[in-house]
VOZA-680884 format. One record per residue (C-alpha): x, y, z; residue in one letter. Coordinates in steps of 0.2 Angstrom, whole numbers, plus 5000, padded with zeros to 4 digits. Example, Ala and Ser with C-alpha at 12.3 -4.5 7.8 and 13.67 -1.06 7.14 Angstrom:
<nodes>
506249785039A 506849955036S 
</nodes>
This chain:
<nodes>
501350744926W 501250904918R 500951094922D 499051114927A 498051134911G 499351134898T 500951054891G 501450874888A 501250734900W 502850654907S 503250494916E 504550434929A 504650294940S 504750294959V 506450224963P 506750064972S 508249964978D 507149804979L 507149674965E 505449624969V 503949714960G 502749834968K 500949834965L 499349924968W 499950094974P 498950234982R 499650414983M 499250574992A 499950754991A 500350855006G 501750955015G 501851145020E 501951185002D 500951054994G 502450964986N 502550814996S 502050644988L 501650495000H 501450334992V 501050154999I 500949994989C 501349804993I 502649694986T 502149574972T 501349424980P 501949244975T 500149224967G 500549364956N 502349314951G 503249394965G 504149324980V 504149334999V 504849495006H 505549505024N 504449355028G 502749425020Q 501949365005D 501449545001G 502349675012S 501749855014L 503049985009L 503050185010Y 503850304999Y 504050494999R 504650634989S 504650814996Q 504850904979D 503450844968G 504250684962G 505850754956D 506750654970S 506350534984W 507050535001D 506150385008I 506050224997I 505650045001D 505150085019H 504549955029S 503549995046F 504149895061A 502349885068D 501849805051L 503249675050D 503149485049S 503049475067S 501349565067N 500649525050F 500749375039A 500449475023N 499449625016F 498249605001S 498149724986G 496949874985D 496449855003T 497150015009Y 496950205008A 497950365011I 497650545013H 498750705018A 498350885023R 499850985027G 501150895037N 499750765043T 499750605034V 498650455037A 498450285029F 497250145034A 497249955031S 495649865029F 495949675034N 495049515036D 495949395048F 497049525055S 497049685064D 496349835053S 497249995059F 497750175053V 499450245053M 499650435057I 501050545055S 501050735061Q 502750775054D 502550745035N 503050565036G 504550565047E 503750465061T 502150365063W 500950295076A 499750155074K 497950155080Q 496850005079L 495150005070L 494749815073V 495849715086D 495649535078F 495849415092P 497249305085V 498849375078D 499649305062L 498149205059Y 498149085043V 496748975037A 496448825049D 497448885063M 495848885074G 494949035081L 494349055099P 492549035101E 491249105113G 490349265117E 492049335123E 492749335107F 491549305093A 489749335088E 488249225083D 488049315066Y 487149185057N 486049135072D 486648945073D 486948945092G 488748955089L 489849105093F 491049085079Q 490849245067E 492149385069Y 491849565063F 493149655054N 493249775038T 492649705020D 494349775014G 493649935005A 493750095015G 494350275015D 495350385026V 495250575027H 496050715037I 494850875040D 495351045041T 495651035060Y 496950885057G 495750745064Q 495850585055V 494250495050H 494050325043V 492450235035S 492350055029Y 491149925024G 490849795038S 491049605035M 490849445047Y 492149305044Y 492249125050M 493448985050D 492448845058A 493148695047D 495048695052T 495548555039I 494848625023D 496248755020G 494848885017T 493949025027T 492149095025S 491449265024Y 489649335024F 489249455010P 487549485017G 488449585031T 487549755030N 488349915038G 489450055033L 490650095048A 491350255054Y 492850295065W 493950445070N 495450445080E 494550505096S 493850325097M 494750175102G 494850005094A 493249915090D 492150065093S 491750115075A 489850165073Q 488750105059I 488150255050I 487350175034G 486650025027Y 485749945012S 483949985015F 482449875016D 481349965003Y 479849845003D 479949825022E 479949635021S 481149625035G 482549555024T 483649605010L 482849504996D 484349474985F 484249344972D 486149324973E 487649414979I 489149434967A 490749384972A 491549534976Y 492049494993Y 491349645001V 489749695011G 488149765006C 488549935011A 490349985007G 491650074995F 491450245004P 492350405000S 492550535013I 492750735010A 492450875022S 492151065020D 492951215028A 492051195044A 492551015046G 490850945040N 491050765033L 
</nodes>
């Protein structure tokens, strides 16, 4: 940090009492005086040289400073709603955070688990969870087996089998407008785990739809507000190939609003 527009940069570490590393942080500034810093990250997964923390191979943590980073009054905080009884793990770079005044919100964009937003109205003291996508099986891991049929899934690939499941593509944004309402946008993705003996799952990178949600809407009620356009009107998106970025055809949103609350 430094004073605005002048001076040398200084660096300090966010304190922690955990030996496990912390990776891929996101931060937002808020509070009544603008000096509160809110940070989320995950513990270093085993695949990156870390260890399992509190039963999760990638546990989501929260940190808070109310004096611009001089001191931190909340460190290494785990949320009860996000513990190992609810989520097997969290992945890096699949979350976003925003703050405006005393309202703070962060969203987690997942694949084979619930996608959700956590909202605090008191500068990070207490939190409430709202679902974006209610995944049909809790604590799902590859090859566990997902319920099939129209009640649970969709036939996204038109093979006559209802075994594809809608969720986020892992890339999204969260925003609090001038009235304090929380908005979320994310890329759409369909997932499948039809073969339950191969140790892998499937995703459909041709999924095309930018989703929008706000806190007046319930789970599984996001609207599709944008998509990759069929410019030649062929009826299909004629890609030669799709790079393995593990996201959909319309994604990576970034949300902002004006003084009137227009997004």
